[in-house]
C-alpha positions as CSV (number, residue, x, y, z in Angstrom):
1,M,-49.3,-18.7,-21.7
2,A,-46.0,-18.7,-23.4
3,K,-45.8,-17.7,-27.0
4,T,-43.5,-19.9,-29.1
5,L,-42.5,-19.5,-32.7
6,V,-41.9,-22.8,-34.6
7,N,-41.5,-23.7,-38.2
8,I,-44.0,-26.4,-39.1
9,P,-43.9,-28.0,-42.6
10,E,-47.1,-26.9,-44.4
11,D,-47.7,-30.4,-45.8
12,K,-47.5,-32.0,-42.3
13,L,-49.8,-29.3,-40.9
14,A,-52.3,-29.8,-43.6
15,R,-52.3,-33.6,-43.2
16,A,-52.7,-33.2,-39.4
17,Q,-55.5,-30.7,-39.8
18,A,-57.3,-33.2,-42.2
19,R,-56.9,-36.1,-39.7
20,L,-57.9,-34.0,-36.7
21,G,-60.7,-32.0,-38.3
22,T,-59.2,-28.8,-37.1
23,A,-59.5,-25.4,-38.7
24,T,-56.6,-23.4,-37.4
25,K,-52.9,-23.9,-36.8
26,R,-53.3,-23.3,-33.1
27,E,-56.2,-25.7,-32.7
28,T,-54.2,-28.4,-34.6
29,V,-51.1,-28.0,-32.4
30,E,-53.2,-28.0,-29.2
31,R,-55.1,-31.1,-30.3
32,A,-51.9,-32.9,-31.3
33,L,-50.4,-32.2,-27.9
34,D,-53.6,-33.4,-26.2
35,L,-53.3,-36.6,-28.2
36,V,-49.7,-37.2,-27.2
37,L,-50.5,-36.8,-23.6
38,Q,-53.6,-39.0,-23.8
39,Q,-51.6,-41.7,-25.5
40,A,-48.9,-41.5,-22.9
41,E,-51.5,-41.9,-20.1
42,Q,-53.0,-44.9,-22.0
43,R,-49.5,-46.5,-22.2
44,D,-48.9,-45.9,-18.5
45,L,-52.2,-47.6,-17.7
46,I,-51.5,-50.6,-20.0
47,E,-48.1,-51.0,-18.4
48,A,-49.6,-50.8,-14.9
49,V,-52.1,-53.5,-15.7
50,A,-49.4,-55.7,-17.4
51,A,-47.2,-55.3,-14.3
52,G,-50.0,-56.2,-11.9
53,R,-50.0,-52.8,-10.2
54,V,-53.6,-52.3,-11.3
55,S,-56.4,-54.8,-11.8
56,P,-57.8,-55.0,-15.4
57,N,-61.1,-54.3,-13.7
58,F,-59.9,-51.0,-12.4
59,T,-62.1,-48.3,-10.9
60,P,-61.7,-44.5,-11.2
61,E,-59.9,-44.6,-7.9
62,T,-57.3,-47.1,-9.0
63,L,-56.9,-45.3,-12.2
64,A,-56.0,-42.1,-10.3
65,E,-53.2,-44.1,-8.7
66,V,-51.4,-44.5,-12.0
67,R,-52.3,-41.2,-13.6
68,P,-50.1,-38.3,-12.3
69,G,-52.1,-35.2,-11.6
70,A,-55.4,-37.0,-12.0
């Protein structure tokens, strides 16, 4: 795992920790990254359904078709 040094505004970090219910900086950053990825996957699925590439009554198998790496 790469170690990266970043400057994060303390007020933003505190607000994110409160929203996410996390205790450490690392946990907060990891959870925030997880949420970004989850939201991107949800947008991909919504777009696939809207474009007719996936039925709104999708199964885990059809979901795997629109989720890279799933």
